TORZA-609111 format. One line per 2 residues: for each residue x, y, z of C-alpha. Coordinates in steps of 0.5 Angstrom, whole numbers. Example, Ala and Ser with C-alpha at 12.3 -4.5 7.8 and 13.67 -1.06 7.14 Angstrom:
<atoms>
25/-9/16  27/-2/14
</atoms>
This chain:
<atoms>
149/89/-41  150/88/-33
154/83/-30  151/77/-27
151/79/-20  147/86/-22
142/81/-26  141/77/-20
140/83/-15  135/86/-20
131/79/-20  131/79/-12
129/86/-12  123/84/-17
121/78/-13  121/82/-6
117/87/-9  112/82/-12
112/78/-5  111/84/-1
105/87/-6  102/80/-6
102/79/2  99/86/3
93/84/-2  92/78/1
91/81/8  87/87/5
82/82/2  81/78/8
80/84/12  75/88/8
73/84/2  74/84/-5
68/90/-6  72/95/-1
79/93/-4  82/98/-8
89/100/-11  89/106/-7
88/102/0  94/97/-3
99/103/-4  97/105/3
99/98/6  105/96/2
108/102/1  109/102/-6
106/106/-11  100/105/-16
105/105/-22  109/100/-19
103/95/-18  100/96/-25
107/95/-28  108/88/-24
100/86/-24  97/90/-30
90/91/-26  86/89/-20
84/83/-23  91/81/-25
93/82/-18  88/78/-15
89/72/-20  97/72/-19
96/72/-11  91/66/-12
95/62/-17  102/63/-13
99/61/-7  95/55/-10
101/53/-14  104/50/-8
98/45/-7  98/43/-15
106/41/-14  104/37/-7
99/33/-11  103/32/-16
108/29/-11  103/24/-9
106/17/-10  101/14/-16
102/7/-13  98/1/-16
91/2/-13  87/8/-16
82/8/-10  88/9/-5
91/14/-10  85/18/-10
84/18/-2  91/21/-2
90/26/-7  84/28/-3
88/28/4  93/33/1
88/38/-2  85/38/5
91/38/9  94/44/5
87/48/6  88/47/14
95/49/14  94/55/10
87/57/12  88/64/9
89/62/2  83/57/3
78/63/5  81/67/0
80/62/-6  72/61/-3
71/68/-1  65/71/-5
66/75/-11  64/82/-14
65/80/-21  64/73/-25
70/69/-23  74/64/-26
79/60/-21  87/61/-23
90/55/-27  94/52/-21
87/51/-17  84/48/-24
90/44/-24  89/41/-17
82/40/-19  84/36/-25
88/32/-22  82/29/-17
78/29/-23  83/24/-27
83/20/-21  75/19/-21
75/18/-29  80/12/-28
75/9/-23  69/11/-28
72/8/-34  74/1/-30
66/1/-28  68/2/-21
63/7/-19  56/6/-16
54/13/-19  50/15/-26
56/19/-28  63/21/-26
62/28/-25  57/27/-19
62/23/-15  68/28/-16
63/34/-14  61/30/-8
68/29/-6  70/36/-7
64/39/-3  66/34/2
73/37/2  71/44/2
66/43/8  71/39/12
76/45/11  72/51/12
68/48/18  75/47/22
78/53/20  72/57/22
72/53/29  79/52/31
77/52/38  72/46/37
74/39/40  75/36/33
77/28/32  84/26/30
81/21/25  75/25/23
78/27/16  80/20/14
74/17/17  69/22/13
73/21/6  73/14/7
66/13/9  65/17/2
69/13/-2  66/6/1
59/9/-1  61/11/-8
66/6/-10  64/-2/-11
65/-6/-5  71/-10/-8
75/-4/-10  74/0/-4
81/2/-1  84/-5/-2
87/-5/5  89/2/6
83/3/11  83/-2/17
78/-7/17  72/-6/21
71/-10/27  69/-17/27
62/-18/28  58/-24/31
64/-27/33  66/-29/26
74/-28/27  78/-32/32
79/-30/39  87/-31/39
</atoms>
């Protein structure tokens, strides 16, 4: 048996090999797409042999799944750290913002996750976990009778499409003059439309300006 120091070095070497292969995989997928991606092209890019790639990841599908799972595992961990608080609407809002901001900070990962697939594709566990966190927040509101929609799934799908659209557009057009509050405004507007009025954000969103002089003038 080797020494603890030897075992540590082996672990670090293995981690470095996996990281280098995954980084090269991500770069090639974004440059050329999944249909043109091959282990041969990957070997040329990363410098490791094909047997090394197969040893660590099994096959092409296992390689891509490992890449997405590693990248989006960070997102799931961030979402789990969102404070639960007392209000499920505020919690859901914070979770949606965490998901969207992760995509904006990691545009490469976002593009890779939603890139067209040559074969039927099931997202890795970390991505499903992030979605399930959002779905559980919606289900809590649904079970409390606080959603205006006919089924909880439609509310969850609406939110996910909004998050995806906001992130994709901003990533595609970073040079545009985006509003500093546009993301929060869009999510708040969706929640106002889907959640019963007496439940909407409960003070997490600023009250609308006074209308018709109803509020005091100082």
